[in-house]
C-alpha positions in Angstrom: 1.4 -35.7 -41.0 4.6 -37.6 -42.0 5.7 -38.4 -38.5 3.2 -38.7 -35.6 3.4 -35.8 -33.1 3.4 -37.0 -29.5 0.5 -35.0 -28.1 0.0 -35.1 -24.3 -3.4 -33.9 -23.1 -4.2 -33.2 -19.4 -7.8 -32.8 -18.3 -10.3 -35.3 -19.7 -13.5 -33.6 -18.7 -16.6 -32.8 -20.8 -14.5 -30.8 -23.3 -11.0 -32.1 -22.8 -11.9 -35.7 -23.6 -13.5 -34.9 -27.0 -10.4 -32.7 -27.9 -8.1 -35.6 -27.1 -10.2 -38.0 -29.1 -10.2 -35.6 -32.1 -6.4 -35.3 -31.9 -6.1 -39.2 -31.9 -8.4 -39.5 -34.9 -6.4 -37.0 -36.9 -3.1 -38.7 -36.6 -1.6 -37.5 -33.3 0.1 -40.0 -30.9 -2.1 -39.1 -27.9 -1.0 -39.5 -24.3 -4.2 -38.9 -22.3 -3.8 -37.8 -18.6 -6.1 -37.0 -15.7 -5.5 -37.3 -12.0 -9.1 -38.5 -11.4 -9.1 -42.3 -11.9 -12.8 -42.3 -13.1 -12.0 -39.8 -15.8 -9.0 -41.7 -17.0 -10.8 -45.0 -17.0 -13.7 -43.5 -19.1 -11.2 -42.4 -21.8 -11.1 -45.4 -24.0 -10.1 -44.0 -27.4 -8.3 -46.7 -29.5 -4.6 -46.2 -30.2 -4.0 -43.8 -27.2 -1.9 -44.2 -24.1 -3.3 -43.4 -20.7 -1.1 -41.8 -18.0 -2.0 -40.7 -14.4 1.1 -38.6 -13.8 1.1 -35.1 -15.5 4.9 -34.7 -15.2 5.4 -38.1 -16.9 3.0 -37.0 -19.6 4.9 -33.7 -20.1 8.2 -35.5 -20.5 6.9 -37.5 -23.4 5.1 -34.7 -25.3 6.1 -32.7 -28.4 2.9 -30.7 -27.8 1.1 -30.6 -24.4 -2.5 -29.5 -24.2 -4.3 -28.7 -21.0 -8.0 -28.2 -20.3 -8.7 -28.0 -16.5 -11.6 -26.1 -14.9 -10.2 -23.6 -12.5 -7.3 -21.2 -12.1 -6.3 -23.0 -8.9 -6.1 -26.4 -10.7 -4.0 -24.9 -13.4 -1.6 -23.2 -10.9 -1.3 -26.5 -9.0 -0.6 -28.4 -12.3 2.1 -26.0 -13.4 3.8 -26.5 -10.0 5.7 -23.2 -10.1 7.2 -24.1 -13.5 8.1 -27.7 -12.8 5.6 -28.9 -15.5 7.4 -26.9 -18.1 10.8 -27.9 -16.9 9.8 -31.5 -17.5 8.9 -30.9 -21.2 11.5 -31.3 -23.9 13.3 -28.1 -25.1 11.5 -26.6 -28.1 8.2 -28.4 -27.3 4.8 -26.5 -27.2 2.3 -25.9 -24.5 -1.3 -25.2 -25.6 -3.7 -23.9 -23.0 -7.4 -24.6 -23.6 -8.7 -23.8 -20.1 -10.7 -20.6 -19.6 -8.7 -18.9 -16.9 -7.6 -15.4 -16.0 -5.6 -14.0 -18.9 -3.0 -12.7 -16.4 -2.4 -16.2 -15.2 -1.8 -17.4 -18.7 0.8 -14.6 -19.1 2.5 -15.7 -15.9 2.7 -19.3 -17.0 4.0 -18.2 -20.4 7.0 -16.6 -18.7 7.7 -19.9 -16.8 7.4 -21.8 -20.1 9.7 -19.4 -21.9 12.3 -19.8 -19.1 12.2 -23.5 -19.7 12.6 -23.2 -23.4 9.0 -24.2 -24.1 6.6 -22.4 -26.5 3.3 -21.2 -25.1 -0.1 -20.3 -26.6 -3.5 -19.8 -25.2 -6.4 -21.2 -27.4 -9.8 -20.4 -26.0 -12.4 -22.8 -27.2 -16.1 -22.3 -28.2 -18.3 -25.0 -29.5 -18.5 -27.8 -27.0 -17.8 -31.5 -27.1 -19.6 -32.6 -30.3 -18.0 -29.8 -32.2 -14.6 -30.9 -30.9 -15.1 -34.5 -32.1 -16.0 -33.1 -35.6 -13.1 -30.6 -35.7 -15.6 -27.7 -35.8 -14.5 -25.6 -32.8 -14.0 -21.9 -32.9 -10.5 -21.1 -31.5 -9.4 -17.8 -30.0 -5.6 -17.8 -30.0 -3.0 -15.7 -28.3 0.8 -16.2 -28.7 3.8 -15.1 -30.7 3.3 -15.6 -34.5 6.1 -18.1 -34.9 4.8 -20.2 -31.9 1.2 -20.1 -33.2 2.5 -21.2 -36.7 4.2 -24.3 -35.1 0.9 -25.1 -33.3 -1.1 -25.0 -36.5 -1.4 -28.8 -37.0 -3.0 -29.1 -33.6 -5.3 -26.0 -34.1 -6.3 -27.1 -37.6 -7.3 -30.5 -36.3 -9.7 -29.0 -33.9 -11.1 -25.8 -35.4 -13.1 -24.6 -38.3 -12.3 -21.1 -37.3 -8.9 -20.1 -35.9 -8.5 -16.4 -34.9 -5.0 -15.3 -33.9 -5.7 -12.2 -31.9 -2.3 -11.1 -30.5 0.2 -12.1 -27.9 -0.4 -14.6 -25.0 -3.6 -13.7 -23.1 -5.5 -12.2 -26.0 -7.1 -15.5 -26.9 -8.5 -15.9 -23.4 -9.7 -12.3 -23.3 -11.6 -12.8 -26.6 -13.0 -16.1 -25.2 -14.3 -14.3 -22.1 -16.0 -11.7 -24.3 -17.5 -14.5 -26.3 -18.8 -16.1 -23.2 -20.4 -12.8 -22.1 -22.3 -12.7 -25.4 -23.5 -16.3 -24.7 -24.6 -15.3 -21.2 -26.5 -12.4 -22.7 -28.2 -14.5 -25.3 -29.2 -17.4 -23.0 -29.9 -15.1 -20.1 -32.2 -12.7 -22.0 -34.2 -15.7 -23.4 -34.6 -17.0 -19.9 -35.5 -13.6 -18.5 -38.3 -13.3 -21.2 -39.6 -16.7 -20.2 -39.5 -15.6 -16.5 -41.6 -12.6 -17.5 -44.0 -15.0 -19.2 -44.2 -16.9 -15.9 -45.3 -13.7 -14.1 -48.0 -13.2 -16.8 -49.2 -16.8 -16.0 -48.2 -18.4 -19.3 -47.3 -22.0 -19.4 -43.5 -21.8 -19.8 -43.0 -24.5 -22.4 -46.0 -23.6 -24.4 -44.8 -20.0 -24.5 -41.3 -21.1 -25.6 -42.7 -23.2 -28.4 -45.0 -20.3 -29.6 -42.1 -17.8 -29.6 -39.9 -20.3 -31.5 -42.6 -20.4 -34.2 -42.4 -16.6 -34.6 -39.7 -14.0 -35.3 -38.2 -14.7 -31.9 -36.8 -18.0 -33.0 -33.2 -18.6 -32.2 -30.7 -21.1 -30.8 -30.6 -19.5 -27.4 -34.4 -19.7 -26.9 -34.4 -23.3 -28.3 -31.6 -24.4 -26.0 -32.6 -22.7 -22.7 -32.0 -24.3 -20.2 -30.1 -27.1 -21.9 -26.7 -25.3 -21.8 -26.7 -25.6 -18.0 -27.0 -29.3 -17.9 -23.6 -30.8 -16.9 -22.3 -33.3 -19.5 -20.0 -36.3 -19.5 -18.6 -38.5 -16.7 -17.9 -36.4 -13.6 -18.7 -33.2 -15.4 -19.7 -31.1 -12.4 -16.2 -31.4 -11.1 -15.3 -28.6 -8.7 -18.6 -26.8 -9.5 -22.2 -27.6 -8.8 -23.2 -26.7 -12.3 -22.2 -24.9 -15.5 -23.8 -21.9 -13.9 -20.7 -21.7 -11.7 -18.4 -22.0 -14.7 -20.2 -19.1 -16.4 -20.1 -17.1 -13.2 -16.3 -17.7 -13.1 -16.1 -16.2 -16.6 -17.9 -13.1 -15.4 -15.5 -12.8 -12.5 -12.5 -13.1 -14.8 -14.0 -10.5 -17.2 -14.1 -8.0 -14.3 -10.3 -7.8 -14.8 -10.5 -6.8 -18.4 -11.2 -3.1 -17.8 -10.1 -0.5 -15.3 -11.7 -1.1 -12.0 -13.3 2.3 -12.0 -15.0 1.8 -15.4 -18.6 2.2 -14.5 -19.8 1.1 -17.9 -17.9 -2.2 -17.5 -19.4 -2.6 -14.0 -22.9 -2.0 -15.4 -22.3 -4.6 -18.2 -21.1 -7.2 -15.7 -23.9 -6.5 -13.3 -26.3 -7.2 -16.2 -24.5 -10.4 -16.9 -24.9 -11.5 -13.3 -28.6 -10.7 -13.6 -28.8 -12.8 -16.7 -27.0 -15.7 -15.0 -29.6 -15.6 -12.2 -32.3 -16.0 -14.9 -30.5 -18.9 -16.5 -30.1 -20.5 -13.1 -33.9 -20.2 -12.4 -34.6 -21.6 -15.9 -32.4 -24.7 -15.2 -34.0 -25.2 -11.8 -37.5 -25.1 -13.3 -36.4 -27.6 -16.0 -35.3 -30.0 -13.2 -38.5 -29.8 -11.3 -37.6 -26.8 -9.2 -34.4 -28.2 -7.8 -31.9 -25.4 -7.3 -28.5 -25.9 -9.0 -26.5 -23.6 -6.8 -26.9 -21.2 -3.8 -29.7 -18.6 -3.8 -29.3 -15.2 -5.5 -27.7 -13.8 -2.3 -24.7 -15.9 -3.1 -24.0 -13.7 -6.2 -24.1 -10.4 -4.2 -21.1 -8.3 -3.2 -21.6 -6.4 0.1 -19.6 -3.5 1.5 -19.6 -3.2 5.3 -18.0 0.0 6.7 -16.6 0.0 10.2 -16.2 -3.7 10.0 -13.1 -4.4 12.0 -15.0 -4.9 15.2 -18.3 -4.8 17.0 -21.5 -4.5 15.0 -19.6 -4.2 11.6 -17.6 -7.3 12.2 -20.8 -9.3 13.2 -22.6 -8.0 10.0 -19.7 -8.9 7.8 -19.5 -12.4 9.2 -23.3 -12.9 8.9 -23.5 -11.7 5.3 -20.6 -14.0 4.4 -22.6 -16.9 5.9 -25.5 -15.9 3.6 -23.1 -16.5 0.7 -22.2 -12.9 -0.1 -18.8 -11.7 -1.0 -17.8 -9.0 1.5 -15.7 -5.9 1.4 -14.5 -5.4 5.0 -13.8 -1.6 5.2 -12.3 0.1 8.2 -9.8 2.8 9.1 -8.1 0.1 11.1 -6.8 -2.0 8.2 -5.2 -4.6 10.5 -8.5 -5.2 12.2 -10.3 -5.4 8.8 -7.7 -7.9 7.6 -8.3 -10.1 10.6 -12.1 -10.2 9.8 -11.5 -10.9 6.1 -9.1 -13.7 7.0 -11.7 -15.2 9.3 -14.3 -15.1 6.6 -11.9 -16.6 4.0 -10.9 -19.4 6.4 -14.5 -20.4 6.7 -14.9 -20.8 3.0 -16.3 -17.3 2.2 -14.9 -14.5 0.0 -13.8 -11.3 1.6 -11.4 -8.4 1.0 -10.0 -6.1 3.6 -10.1 -2.4 2.7 -8.4 0.4 4.6 -10.0 3.8 4.2 -11.5 6.7 6.1 -15.2 7.1 5.1 -14.8 10.8 5.4 -12.2 10.9 2.6 -13.8 10.6 -0.9 -10.6 9.7 -2.6 -9.8 6.9 -0.2 -13.4 5.5 -0.5 -13.4 5.7 -4.3 -10.1 3.8 -4.4 -11.3 1.2 -2.0 -14.5 0.5 -3.8 -12.7 0.3 -7.1 -10.4 -2.3 -5.6 -13.4 -4.3 -4.3 -15.2 -4.0 -7.6 -12.2 -5.3 -9.6 -11.7 -8.3 -7.2 -15.2 -9.4 -6.3 -17.6 -7.5 -8.5 -20.1 -4.5 -8.4 -21.4 -3.6 -4.9 -25.1 -4.1 -4.6 -25.4 -4.3 -0.8 -24.1 -1.5 1.5 -24.1 -1.4 5.3 -23.2 2.1 6.5 -22.0 1.2 9.9 -18.8 3.2 10.4 -19.0 6.1 12.8 -17.7 7.7 15.9 -19.0 8.9 19.3 -18.0 11.7 21.5 -19.2 13.2 24.8 -19.3 16.8 25.8 -21.9 19.1 27.5 -23.6 21.2 24.8 -22.1 24.5 26.1 -18.6 23.1 26.0 -18.8 21.8 22.4 -16.3 23.3 20.1 -16.7 23.9 16.3 -14.0 21.4 15.7 -15.6 18.6 17.8 -19.0 19.3 16.1 -17.6 19.2 12.6 -15.5 16.1 13.3 -18.6 14.1 14.4 -20.7 15.4 11.6 -18.0 14.7 9.0 -17.4 11.1 10.0 -21.0 10.1 10.8 -23.1 12.0 8.3 -20.7 13.0 5.5 -19.1 9.6 5.6 -22.4 7.9 5.1 -23.1 10.4 2.2 -19.7 9.7 0.5 -19.8 5.9 0.7 -23.4 5.7 -0.5 -22.7 8.1 -3.4 -19.6 6.1 -4.5 -21.3 2.7 -4.6 -24.6 3.9 -6.1 -23.7 3.6 -9.8 -23.2 -0.2 -9.3 -26.7 -0.5 -7.8 -28.3 1.6 -10.5 -26.6 -0.4 -13.2 -27.9 -3.6 -11.7 -31.4 -2.1 -11.0 -31.1 -3.8 -7.6 -29.6 -2.6 -4.4 -29.9 -2.8 -0.6 -28.7 0.0 1.7 -28.9 -0.2 5.5 -27.8 2.8 7.6 -26.9 2.2 11.2 -27.9 5.1 13.3 -28.7 5.1 17.0 -31.7 4.9 19.3 -30.2 7.9 21.0 -31.4 9.9 18.0 -34.9 8.9 18.9 -34.9 9.6 22.6 -32.0 12.1 23.1 -29.0 11.6 25.3 -27.4 14.3 27.5 -23.8 15.4 26.7 -24.0 13.8 23.2 -25.9 16.4 21.2 -23.5 16.4 18.3 -23.5 12.6 18.1 -27.3 12.5 18.4 -27.8 15.2 15.7 -25.6 13.3 13.3 -27.5 10.1 13.8 -30.8 11.8 13.6 -29.7 13.3 10.2 -28.9 9.7 9.0 -32.5 8.7 9.8 -33.8 11.6 7.8 -31.4 10.8 5.0 -32.6 7.2 4.9 -36.2 8.3 4.2 -35.2 10.8 1.5 -33.0 8.2 -0.3 -35.7 5.6 -0.1 -38.1 7.8 -2.0 -35.4 8.8 -4.6 -33.9 5.4 -5.2 -36.9 3.1 -5.0 -37.7 3.5 -8.7 -34.2 2.1 -9.4 -34.9 -1.2 -7.5 -32.9 0.0 -4.5 -34.2 -0.1 -0.9 -32.9 2.1 1.9 -33.6 1.3 5.5 -32.2 2.3 8.9 -31.4 0.4 12.1 -31.0 2.5 15.3 -29.4 0.0 17.7 -30.1 0.2 21.4 -27.6 -0.6 24.1 -25.2 -3.0 22.3 -22.1 -4.4 23.9 -19.6 -2.7 21.6 -17.1 0.1 22.0 -19.9 2.7 22.6 -21.2 0.7 25.5 -17.8 0.1 27.0 -17.4 0.6 30.8 -15.6 4.0 30.2 -18.4 5.3 28.1 -21.1 4.1 30.5 -19.3 6.0 33.2 -19.6 9.1 31.0 -23.3 8.4 30.6 -23.5 8.1 34.4 -25.3 4.7 34.3 -24.2 1.3 35.4 -24.8 -1.9 33.4 -27.3 -3.1 36.0 -29.2 0.2 35.9 -29.2 0.1 32.1 -30.5 -3.4 31.9 -33.4 -2.6 34.3 -34.6 0.0 31.8 -35.0 -2.5 29.0 -38.1 -4.8 28.8 -35.9 -7.7 27.6 -33.6 -7.3 30.6 -30.4 -7.6 28.7 -28.1 -5.5 26.6 -27.8 -6.2 22.9 -25.1 -8.1 21.1 -23.6 -7.2 17.7 -25.2 -10.3 16.3 -28.7 -8.9 17.1 -28.0 -6.1 14.6 -26.4 -8.4 12.1 -29.5 -10.6 12.0 -31.7 -7.6 11.2 -29.2 -6.5 8.5 -29.3 -9.9 6.9 -33.1 -9.8 6.7 -33.2 -6.2 5.2 -30.7 -7.0 2.5 -32.3 -10.3 1.4 -34.2 -10.7 -1.9 -37.4 -11.2 0.0 -37.3 -7.8 1.7 -37.8 -5.8 -1.5 -41.1 -4.3 -0.3 -39.5 -2.8 2.8 -37.9 0.7 2.3 -37.6 3.9 4.2 -38.2 2.2 7.5 -36.6 2.5 10.9 -36.2 -1.0 12.3 -35.5 -0.6 16.0 -33.3 -3.3 17.4 -33.1 -2.0 20.9 -34.5 -4.4 23.4 -37.6 -2.2 23.8 -35.7 1.0 24.6 -37.8 2.7 22.0 -41.2 1.4 20.9 -42.6 2.8 17.7 
């Protein structure tokens, strides 16, 4: 190039640093920037300038490239448009980070308002390929802007695919990563199968490589999961988390109700679990990230208070993402906020479980935001008191619709996700009253007894799909049902109630939550169709 282009580059991680080095070696006047002192110090490319301040870097740049790890880091860096405002009018912003395509489109609008061109250029190939200028680039942006960026892109890539407007490059990059996950994950899954057949893992891998199964993915597993470069783990424990981030972003590429997309992404999550285990085995069994429960998405109905709230909080502590569903949306939002404040992931969902359209919309929203649902706690329900002879058709139908039909609807709506994943856990919350009978509650007792029967039928039907279905009939738990007003209707005092229980106390919502956490765990896969009484000894099977 006749005149050196001032090229700022922010983010000197395991991929960013090699890109910046390549630009310097092909004639760009590189200003290298990273807010982490150790990353900046490690960048020692001759002829480059190092800068700690991103805004100062932006002010000096004809072209500014960014390669940070997370959406949050990129938002913070952009500063609501302040980064673009600092850039010279007519300069170019080149995004190499793998982030949500919608975020790229939002930032492109900010850049346009500041008179700055914007393209997204997803990268495939890794650090060594960047140094050699042999990356594959997936580019999104207006044709005229992409053309102006060609000196930069040609310095880095052996393959440059312009796929449409801003965001399309990142969408293609996410699809590229799903293919990689499938390749590496299937190879790791086959080696896991070999483990179960008592093969020596490495010996089997070498044997397969000598046959028709040879391929880069089989050769590389688990190498792609090893973090590379100074400070490479960054905000993540391992590359597993980066790949999982890509799966989460890919959930936004198709309509939320697209079951085929949900099935594909559930399979990708399963492949990631295999990759994770392969990497752990390669490092002498040391786990690289939380156990598999950490990748699950749970839906808890009736979760705004009482047992449902306790279950949602407990599953979040186990590392699951949680959909907090309740007719009381304000209460659900309070529980979701509590989970998120503690570092978990939760989404509040307002819906009546007796309304199929509301449930379908809520599950679609949860699936789009957090992923396919593979854990379901059917806890929502209602109680009512009336002597049998005074029961009306309306009262009977209302209790049956909420308690029994609601359980039917929610289970049916989430079942495609579980079948696609060939893994699922369903826990139905019934009542010990259905086991012993309670006066003046025949409609409630009948609805809960039907749930116990439904549990057994579903356990037989869904077991071949890797889905377990169990039932917990709580005893006297201190929730709304056991409020003072309801105990008055049942004509029993708290002291009298406690004297009937061998453990001499009433239950707490956490008692039920603990049992739910066990039933939905990976290690409980041989338990299905069971009634697990958590009742203080009220009923002894």
